[in-house]
C-alpha positions as MATLAB code, in Angstrom:
seq = 'MSTHDWHLTQDLDDFLSRAGSFLRSQPALHTVPLTVTETLRTRGPGVYGDGPPEFGVLERDGAVRASFFRTPPHWLNLTALTAEEADTLAARLAALGQRLPGVNAARDTAVAFTEAWQRHTGATATLRQRQRLYRLGTLTVPDPAPSGAPRVAIEADRAHLIRWHQEFNEALGMGTVRDDGAWADARIEQGGITFWETPDGTPVAMAGRTPLIAGQTRVAPVYTPSHLRGRGYAGAATSEVSRAALASGAQEVLLFTDLANPTSNGLYQRIGYRAVADFEVYDFS';
ca = [
     -11.973  -18.280   14.815;
     -15.789  -18.537   16.002;
     -18.093  -16.266   14.093;
     -19.580  -15.181   17.342;
     -16.327  -12.767   17.473;
     -18.079  -10.648   15.282;
     -20.925   -8.386   17.282;
     -23.493   -6.937   14.785;
     -25.372   -3.709   15.564;
     -27.560   -0.737   14.336;
     -27.151    0.807   17.209;
     -24.885    3.647   16.485;
     -23.944    4.213   20.442;
     -23.019    0.219   20.905;
     -20.689    0.325   18.117;
     -18.998    3.713   19.508;
     -18.832    2.525   22.675;
     -16.937   -1.146   21.709;
     -15.126    0.581   18.400;
     -14.979    4.454   18.914;
     -10.925    4.416   20.507;
     -10.197    1.391   17.776;
     -11.297    3.893   15.042;
      -9.409    6.890   16.782;
      -6.101    5.105   17.193;
      -5.420    5.549   13.120;
      -7.207    7.817   12.240;
      -6.075    8.446    8.448;
      -6.562    4.556    7.696;
     -10.225    4.764    9.171;
     -11.201    8.821    8.024;
     -14.073    7.584    6.440;
     -15.969    5.432    9.235;
     -14.792    7.965   11.776;
     -16.537   11.015    9.186;
     -19.632    8.424    8.662;
     -19.989    7.673   12.393;
     -20.071   11.093   13.115;
     -21.923   12.674   10.649;
     -24.764    9.807   11.401;
     -24.996   10.648   15.501;
     -25.645   14.433   14.639;
     -27.356   14.314   11.817;
     -29.571   11.239   12.129;
     -29.738    7.769   10.768;
     -31.345    8.727    7.605;
     -28.867   11.019    6.220;
     -27.412    8.515    4.110;
     -30.394    6.252    2.709;
     -34.040    4.944    3.768;
     -32.325    1.988    5.405;
     -31.208    1.568    9.370;
     -27.264    1.599    9.125;
     -25.492   -1.466   10.108;
     -22.143   -1.933   12.207;
     -19.987   -4.854   13.202;
     -16.976   -5.054   15.411;
     -14.669   -7.834   15.444;
     -13.315   -8.304   19.127;
     -10.875  -11.094   19.971;
      -9.454  -11.476   24.018;
     -10.670   -8.237   25.128;
     -10.019   -6.271   22.683;
     -11.070   -4.930   19.055;
      -9.242   -6.398   15.716;
     -11.400   -4.577   13.111;
     -14.819   -3.044   12.349;
     -17.164   -1.795    9.783;
     -20.580   -0.185    8.549;
     -22.787   -0.065    6.224;
     -25.327    3.132    5.478;
     -27.991    0.779    2.993;
     -28.092    1.038    0.070;
     -24.262    1.542    0.255;
     -21.508   -0.600   -0.271;
     -20.070   -2.474    2.734;
     -17.101   -0.412    4.505;
     -14.063   -2.708    6.181;
     -11.419   -1.678    7.919;
      -7.890   -4.042    7.441;
      -9.098   -7.588    7.959;
      -6.816  -11.029    7.251;
      -7.898  -13.326    4.835;
      -9.200  -15.556    7.311;
     -11.342  -12.862    9.298;
     -12.628  -11.642    5.487;
     -13.819  -15.001    4.866;
     -15.574  -15.152    8.816;
     -17.540  -12.182    8.107;
     -18.770  -13.062    4.653;
     -20.168  -16.348    5.771;
     -22.070  -14.521    8.674;
     -23.140  -11.811    6.558;
     -24.013  -14.602    3.854;
     -25.842  -16.774    6.210;
     -27.841  -13.853    7.103;
     -29.347  -13.064    3.738;
     -27.689  -10.015    3.341;
     -27.814   -8.661   -0.136;
     -24.252   -6.461   -0.572;
     -24.094   -4.044   -3.615;
     -20.225   -3.698   -2.888;
     -17.318   -3.631   -0.864;
     -15.136   -0.488   -0.228;
     -11.929   -1.153    1.833;
      -8.083   -1.086    1.654;
      -6.469   -3.071   -1.405;
      -6.024   -6.359    0.798;
      -9.042   -6.546    2.434;
     -11.496   -5.657   -0.290;
      -9.730   -8.504   -2.614;
      -9.690  -10.953    0.548;
     -13.479   -9.561    1.144;
     -14.342   -9.778   -2.026;
     -13.033  -13.198   -2.922;
     -14.807  -14.675    0.330;
     -18.368  -13.277   -1.030;
     -18.025  -14.690   -4.007;
     -17.606  -17.909   -2.667;
     -20.501  -17.991   -0.229;
     -22.995  -16.340   -2.048;
     -21.700  -16.956   -5.808;
     -22.103  -13.324   -6.739;
     -20.366  -12.003   -9.235;
     -17.748   -8.787   -8.441;
     -16.376   -6.078  -10.927;
     -13.636   -3.419   -9.477;
     -15.283   -0.374   -9.776;
     -12.348    1.873   -8.378;
      -8.835    2.019   -7.173;
      -8.438    5.234   -4.959;
      -5.264    6.485   -3.112;
      -5.359    7.945    0.312;
      -3.264   10.925    0.903;
      -1.967   12.622    3.621;
      -0.679   16.127    4.075;
       3.064   16.630    4.532;
       4.601   20.148    4.094;
       2.043   22.359    2.546;
       3.375   24.355   -0.744;
       0.666   26.724   -2.419;
       0.971   27.038   -6.351;
       2.951   29.523   -7.308;
       1.749   31.482   -9.341;
      -1.926   31.237   -8.025;
      -4.176   31.643  -10.486;
      -6.388   35.350  -10.516;
      -9.097   35.782   -7.786;
      -9.069   34.698   -4.571;
     -10.922   32.121   -1.420;
     -14.346   32.453   -0.552;
     -16.318   29.867    1.863;
     -19.842   29.417    1.062;
     -22.417   30.677    2.695;
     -26.644   30.743    2.473;
     -26.912   32.745   -0.584;
     -25.015   29.361   -2.233;
     -27.060   27.125   -1.652;
     -28.395   26.217   -5.348;
     -24.851   26.173   -6.620;
     -23.695   23.933   -4.411;
     -26.570   21.331   -4.983;
     -25.876   21.566   -8.701;
     -21.419   21.371   -8.571;
     -22.445   18.289   -5.569;
     -24.563   16.756   -8.445;
     -22.196   17.172  -11.402;
     -19.067   16.081   -8.876;
     -21.698   13.179   -8.611;
     -21.827   12.573  -11.889;
     -18.401   12.810  -12.826;
     -17.353   10.130   -9.984;
     -19.501    7.769  -10.869;
     -19.942    7.034   -7.389;
     -23.663    7.744   -7.321;
     -25.516   10.364   -4.675;
     -24.155    9.365   -1.060;
     -26.584   12.066    0.686;
     -29.139   14.405   -0.767;
     -27.508   16.980   -2.190;
     -29.328   19.879   -0.710;
     -29.169   18.095    2.868;
     -25.048   17.765    1.916;
     -25.341   21.617    1.448;
     -26.545   22.680    4.456;
     -24.828   20.800    6.602;
     -21.573   22.193    4.552;
     -22.629   25.639    4.874;
     -23.339   25.412    8.123;
     -20.316   24.044    9.326;
     -18.195   26.559    6.712;
     -17.104   23.300    5.122;
     -16.633   24.574    1.212;
     -14.248   26.851    0.638;
     -14.850   28.441   -3.662;
     -11.830   30.291   -5.944;
     -13.483   33.152   -7.373;
     -12.511   34.553  -10.411;
     -11.777   39.196   -9.505;
     -15.330   39.431  -11.048;
     -16.149   37.381   -7.974;
     -17.544   34.541  -10.130;
     -17.026   31.080   -8.542;
     -14.759   28.409  -10.742;
     -13.887   25.702   -8.351;
     -14.908   24.337   -4.948;
     -12.864   22.342   -2.225;
     -14.603   20.998    1.104;
     -13.218   19.395    3.761;
     -14.724   17.473    6.521;
     -15.311   18.513   10.086;
     -12.167   17.720   12.470;
     -12.951   14.348   14.300;
     -10.160   12.452   16.017;
      -7.318   15.335   14.943;
      -8.230   14.158   11.534;
      -9.854   15.821    8.614;
     -10.756   14.759    5.060;
     -10.386   17.099    2.267;
     -13.549   16.651   -0.194;
     -15.027   17.316   -2.273;
     -12.681   19.177   -5.112;
     -14.554   20.099   -8.202;
     -14.176   22.486  -11.356;
     -16.413   22.689  -13.679;
     -15.197   20.689  -16.861;
     -14.921   23.984  -19.100;
     -12.610   25.479  -16.415;
     -10.035   22.877  -15.874;
      -6.402   23.079  -16.334;
      -5.802   26.873  -15.008;
      -5.025   26.205  -11.519;
      -8.132   26.549   -9.609;
      -8.433   23.244   -8.100;
      -5.288   23.244   -6.655;
      -5.956   27.158   -5.643;
      -8.317   26.219   -4.009;
      -7.129   22.671   -2.065;
      -4.148   24.798   -0.572;
      -6.528   27.041    0.815;
      -8.929   24.183    2.139;
      -5.462   22.562    3.747;
      -4.472   25.520    4.896;
      -7.585   26.511    6.665;
      -7.586   22.477    7.999;
      -3.859   23.394    9.845;
      -4.830   26.447   10.853;
      -7.798   24.654   12.677;
      -5.271   22.665   14.211;
      -5.866   19.476   12.004;
      -3.326   16.787   12.803;
      -3.945   15.170    9.787;
      -5.231   16.214    6.249;
      -5.975   13.776    3.986;
      -7.746   13.856    0.799;
      -8.773   10.438   -1.329;
      -7.586   10.386   -5.270;
      -8.993    8.134   -8.248;
      -6.220    6.460   -9.273;
      -7.297    6.496  -13.245;
      -7.180   10.365  -12.788;
      -3.573   11.295  -12.696;
      -4.032   14.365  -13.450;
      -5.735   15.152   -9.751;
      -2.923   12.609   -8.172;
       0.035   14.381   -9.275;
      -1.702   18.089   -8.231;
      -2.274   17.026   -4.746;
       1.638   15.358   -4.692;
       2.823   18.843   -5.690;
       0.968   20.635   -2.943;
       2.286   18.551   -0.518;
       0.335   15.306    0.019;
       2.558   12.131    0.168;
       0.663    8.421   -0.590;
      -0.391    6.890    3.050;
      -2.624    3.423    1.226;
      -4.362    2.098   -1.592;
      -8.012    1.340   -1.489;
     -10.539   -0.597   -4.048;
     -13.920   -0.288   -4.340;
     -16.166   -3.467   -6.064;
     -19.483   -4.226   -7.093;
     -21.419   -7.109   -6.416;
     -24.109   -8.813   -8.415;
];
């Protein structure tokens, strides 16, 4: 296979004209590139960082086989690749002098690219996180629900959202992907965050969802401050956001979990989420 099968670009429109139909053909597995490219399209190329976004499309016999994106300084995000395709891409990027901080992809692809990157660059790799992608089957609302009610976050909640987003990222240990204030503004504008509030109006958990693209939306983030966990608040907020997503016309309601957290994995399965695929994140140094 020729390295020229990979078309590399920093032009989002060029990338979407080539890969858009491919990404939409499997909206669940491609939920992250669909969401990120839509955010870049609507919020501008600097929304995830200062460096220009980078894209690649693997084309063969007139058809798209795979794609990638990266929003520096963040990880390379890949769709499914064979070991040969992963090696070809690693060789191409290494020859261009790319310095990648890591990779995020479905497990087999992540492993294949990581091994190829080590061969071509001499880098060391560390497994940062194992994730599982879930899809909502039949929604099962927690019964009994905790006391309180859901409420969509509004402009007056901006400072609260910023603080919780910072705490969520710190707890996740994945670094800040977006500016907290810009993230809060976008979610408020979209009606994309729901609080669970106690009867006195105190927010005790939040669950968000990404904009609806290609029939899919992803529940993220879900956060409860540590001193309020274990009371059912996250489950109530997540089930409400999931219900609202279905009501908005979503055909696929998705979420990722950290496989190191059995509590959240168990919670989402009780609500009605079913496993789709496992992903892995590696750091390179």
